[in-house]
Backbone bond lengths (Angstrom), bond angles and torsions (degrees), N, CA, C in turn:
res aa  C-N    CA-C-N  psi(-1)  N-CA   C-N-CA  omega(-1)  CA-C   N-CA-C  phi
1 M - - - 1.451 - - 1.527 109.43 -
2 R 1.305 117.06 129.50 1.454 122.61 179.74 1.522 111.09 -92.61
3 L 1.311 115.12 155.51 1.456 120.37 171.20 1.526 108.06 -80.99
4 P 1.310 118.84 138.72 1.458 120.15 179.50 1.531 111.26 -63.42
5 S 1.311 116.40 145.08 1.462 120.15 -178.17 1.531 111.90 -65.38
6 S 1.324 117.84 -18.86 1.467 120.18 178.53 1.532 111.93 -66.47
7 L 1.329 117.66 -17.70 1.463 121.19 179.08 1.533 112.07 -84.72
8 H 1.327 117.24 -18.64 1.456 121.70 -176.63 1.524 110.78 -80.57
9 M 1.320 116.36 133.12 1.459 120.51 173.75 1.524 107.54 -86.17
10 K 1.332 116.90 140.93 1.454 120.24 -176.68 1.524 113.16 -128.03
11 R 1.314 118.34 -26.16 1.460 121.65 -174.41 1.524 111.17 -89.76
12 S 1.312 115.38 138.92 1.464 120.18 -178.27 1.526 111.63 -63.31
13 G 1.325 117.83 -29.51 1.462 120.61 178.04 1.512 112.45 -64.19
14 E 1.334 116.63 -35.20 1.470 120.44 177.39 1.527 110.37 -65.54
15 F 1.337 115.99 -44.07 1.461 120.25 178.92 1.525 110.36 -62.29
16 A 1.330 116.58 -44.65 1.460 121.12 -178.85 1.524 111.38 -62.97
17 R 1.319 117.01 -39.08 1.475 120.62 179.83 1.524 110.90 -63.46
18 V 1.326 117.72 -43.00 1.464 120.80 179.42 1.521 110.10 -64.22
19 R 1.342 116.96 -43.49 1.463 119.79 179.64 1.532 111.34 -65.67
20 R 1.335 117.05 -36.05 1.463 121.48 -176.04 1.529 112.06 -78.33
21 E 1.346 117.35 -45.28 1.462 121.00 -171.98 1.525 113.94 -99.38
22 G 1.325 117.25 -19.64 1.458 120.20 -175.99 1.514 112.71 -89.98
23 S 1.316 114.70 -175.95 1.459 120.62 176.11 1.529 108.09 -109.98
24 S 1.324 115.73 156.23 1.456 118.52 -178.19 1.520 110.98 -136.73
25 A 1.322 113.82 155.28 1.458 121.64 175.76 1.516 106.58 -133.83
26 A 1.328 115.41 135.81 1.462 120.46 -176.41 1.520 110.74 -114.31
27 G 1.307 114.16 138.05 1.452 121.84 172.97 1.520 108.45 -118.32
28 R 1.317 116.44 -169.71 1.456 120.16 -177.52 1.525 112.11 -66.77
29 H 1.326 118.00 -41.92 1.451 121.73 -174.96 1.516 114.14 -117.80
30 L 1.333 117.15 5.57 1.456 119.22 -172.09 1.523 110.30 -152.38
31 V 1.317 116.25 142.84 1.468 122.59 170.43 1.514 106.31 -120.85
32 L 1.311 117.42 130.94 1.452 122.26 179.12 1.522 108.47 -118.24
33 A 1.325 116.17 120.12 1.466 122.04 176.16 1.520 107.69 -109.68
34 V 1.337 116.38 135.16 1.466 121.80 -176.41 1.517 109.44 -130.73
35 L 1.327 114.78 136.04 1.456 121.98 174.42 1.523 106.98 -130.50
36 H 1.317 117.28 130.36 1.466 120.95 177.73 1.522 108.31 -96.07
37 D 1.320 115.80 115.90 1.463 123.21 -177.62 1.516 107.96 -128.72
38 P 1.332 118.57 105.59 1.462 121.21 -177.52 1.528 113.70 -60.80
39 A 1.333 117.69 -19.77 1.460 120.53 179.31 1.526 112.16 -72.88
40 V 1.327 117.38 -16.40 1.460 121.96 -177.88 1.521 109.14 -94.28
41 T 1.321 116.64 126.99 1.461 120.20 175.41 1.509 108.77 -135.85
42 P 1.281 122.33 140.21 1.456 126.23 -9.72 1.525 112.15 -78.40
43 F 1.341 118.95 -43.47 1.454 123.60 172.60 1.521 106.43 -161.33
44 R 1.340 115.96 167.03 1.472 120.89 175.83 1.518 108.07 -136.07
45 F 1.329 116.01 156.59 1.453 119.37 178.99 1.519 110.67 -147.31
46 G 1.320 114.83 156.33 1.455 122.10 176.19 1.511 109.24 -140.25
47 L 1.322 116.52 148.20 1.453 122.29 -179.13 1.519 109.40 -120.15
48 I 1.323 116.19 137.44 1.462 121.86 177.05 1.527 107.46 -126.36
49 T 1.311 115.48 125.64 1.466 120.84 174.41 1.521 107.28 -132.74
50 G 1.310 116.45 114.64 1.458 121.31 -178.20 1.518 112.05 -83.88
51 K 1.315 115.33 169.56 1.460 120.79 -177.17 1.525 113.56 -68.61
52 K 1.328 117.57 -16.23 1.461 119.85 176.74 1.524 112.09 -64.46
53 L 1.336 117.03 -20.53 1.467 120.86 -179.03 1.515 112.55 -74.01
54 G 1.317 117.91 -15.54 1.455 120.14 178.27 1.514 111.56 130.58
55 P 1.333 115.06 -168.16 1.463 119.10 -179.39 1.530 111.61 -68.69
56 A 1.316 116.05 170.36 1.466 122.02 -175.26 1.522 112.65 -54.71
57 V 1.319 116.98 -36.98 1.466 120.29 -179.13 1.525 110.35 -60.79
58 E 1.320 117.21 -44.12 1.467 121.51 179.43 1.526 111.25 -67.15
59 R 1.343 116.57 -44.50 1.470 119.95 -179.84 1.519 110.98 -61.72
60 N 1.332 117.37 -40.89 1.460 120.68 178.51 1.522 111.06 -66.18
61 R 1.311 117.65 -38.23 1.464 121.17 177.92 1.526 110.09 -63.33
62 I 1.321 116.70 -42.77 1.466 121.08 178.50 1.530 110.17 -62.04
63 R 1.339 117.03 -44.20 1.468 120.52 178.58 1.529 111.70 -62.61
64 R 1.329 117.49 -40.94 1.470 120.33 178.04 1.522 110.72 -61.63
65 R 1.313 116.62 -42.15 1.468 119.96 179.93 1.522 111.48 -66.80
66 L 1.319 117.21 -40.83 1.464 120.12 178.45 1.520 110.95 -65.19
67 R 1.341 117.67 -41.29 1.470 120.25 176.93 1.523 111.01 -61.95
68 E 1.321 117.30 -38.24 1.462 120.96 179.53 1.532 110.43 -65.75
69 I 1.317 117.12 -40.36 1.471 120.72 177.84 1.525 109.62 -62.21
70 I 1.327 116.91 -44.56 1.468 120.53 178.93 1.522 110.17 -63.50
71 R 1.336 117.12 -42.16 1.461 120.49 -179.62 1.520 111.03 -61.73
72 E 1.341 117.16 -43.57 1.464 120.87 -178.51 1.524 112.42 -66.29
73 H 1.313 117.37 -31.08 1.470 121.46 -174.64 1.521 113.17 -108.64
74 Q 1.322 118.18 15.05 1.461 119.81 -175.99 1.519 113.19 -62.71
75 A 1.321 118.63 -27.54 1.467 120.58 178.68 1.534 111.23 -68.33
76 K 1.325 117.78 -23.14 1.461 122.11 -178.68 1.529 112.78 -90.32
77 I 1.323 117.30 -10.97 1.459 120.82 -178.20 1.529 108.70 -82.33
78 R 1.311 115.61 127.25 1.461 121.81 -175.74 1.530 110.69 -66.81
79 P 1.330 117.60 131.93 1.472 119.88 176.36 1.526 110.26 -57.46
80 G 1.310 116.09 140.80 1.451 121.18 -177.99 1.513 113.62 91.81
81 S 1.331 117.12 1.57 1.456 120.52 178.58 1.518 110.11 -86.83
82 V 1.327 114.62 142.44 1.455 121.10 173.68 1.524 105.53 -121.64
83 L 1.329 116.92 118.79 1.458 122.18 -173.74 1.517 110.63 -112.44
84 V 1.312 116.94 138.63 1.459 122.50 170.23 1.515 106.48 -125.64
85 T 1.322 115.75 123.06 1.451 121.61 179.27 1.514 108.77 -111.09
86 I 1.327 116.60 126.00 1.460 121.96 -177.69 1.524 107.98 -117.26
87 G 1.324 115.46 116.99 1.458 120.25 175.44 1.519 108.69 -80.97
88 R 1.314 117.42 140.78 1.467 119.65 179.30 1.517 109.81 -143.19
89 W 1.288 114.44 162.13 1.458 122.28 -176.31 1.484 111.31 -89.56
């Protein structure tokens, strides 16, 4: 089962708003930024993988895995949440 494309963030302004207005938590390999916006239903997410992570094949694999994690846990994500996940080396 795929996540609908309406949940994916695509515009750089959306990513910038979450980074600017939301809160973030950093781990060793991942940064998660969250913004709670009641106007957004049910939730939205965006993925960022920079070139430091490796060639395109690796970055795409990382994005597929992150999308799968979001898909599996979408019932636990609070409606109105806007998530940005940044993979890092």
